[in-house]
C-alpha positions as CSV (number, residue, x, y, z in Angstrom):
1,M,109.8,112.8,104.0
2,W,109.3,109.9,102.0
3,L,106.9,106.9,104.2
4,R,107.8,103.5,102.8
5,D,107.1,99.8,103.8
6,V,105.0,100.6,107.0
7,F,103.5,96.8,108.3
8,V,100.6,96.4,110.6
9,A,100.4,92.7,111.5
10,P,96.7,91.7,111.3
11,A,96.0,91.4,114.9
12,W,96.8,94.9,114.9
13,R,94.7,95.8,112.3
14,G,91.6,97.9,112.8
15,R,93.1,100.4,115.8
16,R,94.0,103.4,112.9
17,L,97.5,102.7,114.0
18,F,98.9,103.8,110.6
19,S,96.8,106.9,111.0
20,K,98.6,107.5,114.1
21,I,102.0,107.3,113.2
22,V,101.4,109.0,110.1
23,A,100.0,111.9,112.2
24,T,103.5,111.7,114.4
25,L,105.5,112.3,111.3
26,A,103.6,115.2,110.3
27,W,103.2,116.9,113.0
28,P,106.4,116.4,115.0
29,Q,106.4,118.1,118.6
30,D,110.0,120.3,117.7
31,G,109.5,121.6,114.1
32,P,107.0,122.5,111.5
33,A,104.4,120.2,109.8
34,R,105.7,118.1,107.0
35,R,104.6,116.4,103.7
36,I,104.7,112.8,103.6
37,W,104.8,110.7,100.4
38,S,104.5,107.1,100.8
39,D,104.8,104.3,97.8
40,V,101.2,101.9,98.0
41,D,101.1,99.1,95.8
42,W,97.6,100.2,94.8
43,V,96.2,96.6,94.0
44,N,96.6,96.4,98.0
45,A,92.8,97.4,99.1
46,Q,94.0,97.5,102.7
47,S,96.9,99.7,102.1
48,M,95.0,101.9,99.9
49,R,92.0,102.0,102.6
50,A,94.6,103.0,105.4
51,H,96.4,105.6,103.4
52,K,92.9,107.5,102.3
53,A,92.2,107.5,106.3
54,A,95.1,108.9,106.9
55,G,94.6,111.5,104.5
56,F,96.9,110.5,101.8
57,Q,95.6,111.2,98.0
58,V,96.8,109.2,95.0
59,V,98.8,111.1,92.7
60,A,100.4,108.9,90.5
61,R,100.2,105.3,89.5
62,V,103.1,103.5,88.1
63,R,103.3,99.8,86.8
64,A,106.9,98.3,86.7
65,L,108.6,95.2,85.2
66,D,112.1,94.2,86.6
67,F,113.9,91.5,83.7
68,W,116.4,89.2,85.8
69,G,117.0,91.9,88.1
70,R,118.8,94.2,85.9
71,L,116.4,96.2,83.9
72,R,113.1,98.1,85.3
73,V,110.7,99.1,82.9
74,R,107.8,101.5,83.8
75,S,105.2,103.0,82.4
76,A,105.2,106.8,82.1
77,V,105.6,108.5,85.3
78,P,104.0,112.2,85.8
79,P,106.3,115.0,86.7
80,W,107.5,114.5,90.2
81,P,106.8,116.6,92.8
82,M,109.4,116.9,95.3
83,P,113.1,116.8,95.4
84,V,114.9,112.9,94.3
85,S,117.8,111.5,95.1
86,E,117.5,108.0,95.0
87,I,115.0,107.5,92.1
88,E,115.1,108.3,88.7
89,P,111.6,109.5,88.1
90,A,111.4,110.3,84.7
91,S,113.3,107.4,83.3
92,R,111.3,104.6,81.9
93,L,114.2,102.5,81.7
94,I,116.7,101.9,84.5
95,W,119.9,99.6,84.4
96,L,120.2,98.3,88.2
97,R,123.7,97.9,88.1
98,G,126.9,98.9,90.6
99,G,126.1,101.2,93.3
100,R,121.9,101.7,91.9
101,L,122.0,97.6,92.2
102,R,123.4,97.9,95.8
103,R,121.2,100.9,97.0
104,H,118.1,99.2,95.0
105,L,118.3,95.8,97.0
106,E,119.2,97.8,100.4
107,L,115.5,98.9,99.4
108,L,113.4,96.1,98.9
109,A,111.5,95.0,102.2
């Protein structure tokens, strides 16, 4: 399972809500435990602390630059440990056009 764009309002922070959400997703009542991956802006110290408290481990750090909303240039990405359907983990240059551009815009928070 891939976790994206979880936001906890400032007034609710410090209550371990993120950890509770992750625990609920990881251990559903109706099935086996799940592996959860999360995209995190690694310069966001609060988010990194919340992820660490929820039991996440850093497996890779990737830098990316977007040019003109059409070209994404990324740092080298390590071998991807899970099935991929919506990103291209091995590509350093990604042209955002057609269906890929539409999907990219849909996924933006």
